[in-house]
N, C-alpha and C positions, 0 to 999 in steps of 0.2 A: 868546318874543314872544307878545303877546296880540292877539286880533282883536276889534274892536268895530265892527260894520258895521250900518247902518240904511238901510232903503228905505221910502218911503211913496208912496201913490197915492190920489188922489181917485176913488172909484168911485161913479157916479151911481145908487146903489141904497140902500135903507134898511139901517142897521146890523144889524137883526135878521136880515136875509137874508144879508148879507155875512159877519158873524161866525158865524151859525148854520152856514153851509157850511164856512167856513175852520177853525172850532174843532172840527169833527167829524172825529176821527181816521180814520174810514172813507173820507174823501175825500182824505187826504194824498197818495196816489199819483197822483191825477188832476190836481193843480195845483202840487205842490211838486217842484222840480227834483231829479232823481236818486233820489227815493224810489220803490222798487219795491213794498215791502209795508209795512204798518203794522198792528199788532195790539194791542188792549187786553189787556195781560198781567196787570194788577192793577187791580181796581176801587177807587174812592175809599172812604174809611173808611165812609161812609154808603151805599155801593153806587153803581153806575153810574160816570159820568165826573165828575170834580171834583178838588178838592185831595186829593193822595195817590195818585190813579190813575197807572198807568204804561203808556206806549205803547212797544212795541218796534218799531223801524224798521230796515229794510234799505235801504241806499242805495248809490249809486256816486258817488264823488267823486275827481276827478283820476285816473280809471281804476282805482280801488281799491274793493273792496267794504268797506262799513262797516256793522257791526251795532251798534246802540246803543239804550239805554233812556232815555226821558225821563220824569221824574216831574213831575206837575203841582204847582207850588209855590203858585200863586195862580190863581183862576178867578172871573171875574165874567161871567155870561151876557151875550152880545151886546156885551161891552166889552173883556175882558182874558183872555188865556191866557198864563201864565208857566210855563215848564218848564225844569228843570235835568237834566243827564245824570247818571245814577247807574251806568251801565255803558257802556263804549265806549272807543275809542282815545284820546280827549282830553276834557278838561272842556269843557262847552258849556252855554250859557244862552240860551234862545230865548224872546222875548217878542212876542206878537201883541197889538196894540191896535186898537180900532175906535171912532172918535170921530164922533158925529153932526156933520154939516156941512150948511149950507143947500142944497148941491147933492148930498147923498148921505152917503157915509161916507168919512172919512179913515182908510185902512187903513195900518198901520205894522208892519213886522217888524224886530226888532233881534236880532242874533246876536252873542254874546260868547263867547270861549273862549280857551283856551291851546293852544299848539302844542308838541309834544314828539316825540322820536324821529323817525320818518320825516317827520312833518309840519313839524318845526322847519326842515328844509332848504327846504321849499316854502312857508314862511310868507308871503313877499311875494306870491307867485302865489296862494296860498290866500285871502288877504284880498281880492284883486281878484275871484277866482272867487266868493267868498261874496257880495260886493256885487252882482255881475252876476246871480247866481242868485236872490237874494231880490227884486231888481227884476223879474226875469222871472216869479218866482212871483206877484207882485202883478198883473202884466199878464195872466198865465194865469188867475188867479182871476177877474178882471173879465170876460175873454172867456168863460170857462166859465159864469159867472152870467148873462151877457147873451145867450148863445146860445139859439136856440129849443129848447124841450124837447119 
C-alpha cells in the first residue's frame, strides 16, 4: 500500500518568515510531530543546506522509534523543500511548499511513501495518522511563529 497525504494551512505571515523557519532542520523537533532530534549529517554539494544535503531524524510513530535520513532533492529558498528518504524503515518523500497569498502564506506538506513489513499491517491506520500529524504540524508551525518571542 502507498500513502499519499497532503495538508495545507493559510498562515497570516510572509512566506520568507514561514518557509525560513519551517525549512530550517534545526527547528524540526519544535513543530514537527514525533521528531525528537534532527541533525544535518551531510552538507549540500556547495556546502551548507540545499540540494544533496542530508538530515538524519529520530522520530516516534505509532509507538515505535524510527531513525531515517532524508536527502534534499529540490530546494528553492522561501518556496520549496523536497526530500526523499535514503535510509530508514520505509520509502518516504516529503514536500513542503510555501506560496504567497494575499493574506499571508499558503503552507502545504505532502507525504508519500510505501509501507512494508511491520507497517504494511498498519497501513490504513498509518495513513490517517500521517494526515492528522501533518495537519497538526501546520497548526503548530503557525502557533510557534505567532507566539510572542
